[in-house]
C-alpha positions in Angstrom: -1.8 5.2 -46.7 1.2 7.0 -45.3 2.8 5.2 -42.4 4.4 7.4 -39.8 7.1 6.9 -37.2 4.4 7.1 -34.6 2.6 4.2 -36.2 5.7 2.0 -36.1 6.5 3.2 -32.5 3.0 2.3 -31.3 3.0 -1.0 -33.2 6.3 -1.9 -31.6 5.0 -1.1 -28.1 1.9 -3.1 -28.7 3.8 -6.1 -30.0 6.3 -6.0 -27.1 3.4 -5.8 -24.6 1.5 -8.6 -26.2 4.6 -10.9 -26.2 5.4 -10.0 -22.6 8.8 -8.8 -23.4 8.2 -5.7 -21.3 8.2 -6.6 -17.7 6.5 -4.1 -15.5 7.5 -3.4 -11.9 5.2 -4.2 -9.1 2.1 -2.1 -8.6 3.1 -0.6 -5.3 6.6 0.5 -6.5 5.1 2.0 -9.7 2.5 3.8 -7.6 5.1 5.4 -5.4 7.0 6.6 -8.5 3.8 8.0 -10.0 2.6 9.7 -6.8 6.0 11.6 -6.6 5.2 13.2 -10.0 2.3 15.1 -8.5 0.1 14.8 -11.6 -3.3 16.2 -11.1 -5.5 14.0 -13.3 -5.7 11.2 -15.9 -5.3 13.8 -18.7 -1.9 14.8 -17.2 -0.9 11.2 -17.0 -1.7 10.7 -20.7 0.4 13.7 -21.6 3.2 12.4 -19.4 3.1 9.1 -21.2 3.3 10.9 -24.5 6.3 12.7 -23.3 4.8 16.2 -23.8 5.1 17.3 -20.1 8.3 19.1 -19.3 10.2 19.4 -16.0 9.6 15.9 -14.8 11.5 12.7 -15.5 10.8 10.6 -18.6 8.5 7.7 -17.9 10.4 4.5 -17.4 9.5 1.7 -19.9 8.8 -0.7 -17.0 5.8 1.5 -15.9 2.7 0.9 -18.1 0.9 3.6 -20.0 -2.4 1.8 -19.2 -2.0 0.9 -15.5 -5.6 -0.1 -15.1 -5.2 -2.9 -17.6 -1.8 -4.0 -16.5 -2.4 -4.0 -12.8 -6.0 -5.2 -12.8 -6.4 -7.6 -9.9 -2.9 -6.6 -8.7 -3.7 -3.6 -6.7 -5.4 -1.2 -9.2 -8.4 0.6 -7.8 -8.8 3.9 -9.7 -7.0 6.9 -11.2 -7.1 9.0 -8.0 -5.3 6.2 -6.1 -2.8 5.7 -8.9 -2.0 9.4 -9.0 -2.1 9.9 -5.2 -4.9 12.5 -5.5 -7.1 11.1 -2.7 -4.3 11.0 -0.2 -3.3 14.6 -1.0 -6.9 15.7 -0.7 -7.3 14.0 2.6 -4.1 15.7 4.0 -5.4 19.1 2.8 -8.8 18.6 4.5 -7.1 17.7 7.8 -4.8 20.8 7.6 -7.9 23.0 7.2 -9.5 21.6 10.3 -6.5 21.8 12.6 
């Protein structure tokens, strides 16, 4: 079996998470940061976490790749809320009716 750099990178991330060395910021602060990225869906979030999206800042290490797991019972509701999609959709609906 050929071990790649990605394998060791992911193993390190997993180990750090399991040992609680990585301390994540509070849910509300993380959500404000993520909303400002204007990502459209969970797929875009995954690409952002991989570092394959250009023209936006690199994801800070204190914001989790899996927010649903990290922020469970700490404010997490769903992907639309995390990405700010619902809020933007509601604003667009109001604009159309004004």
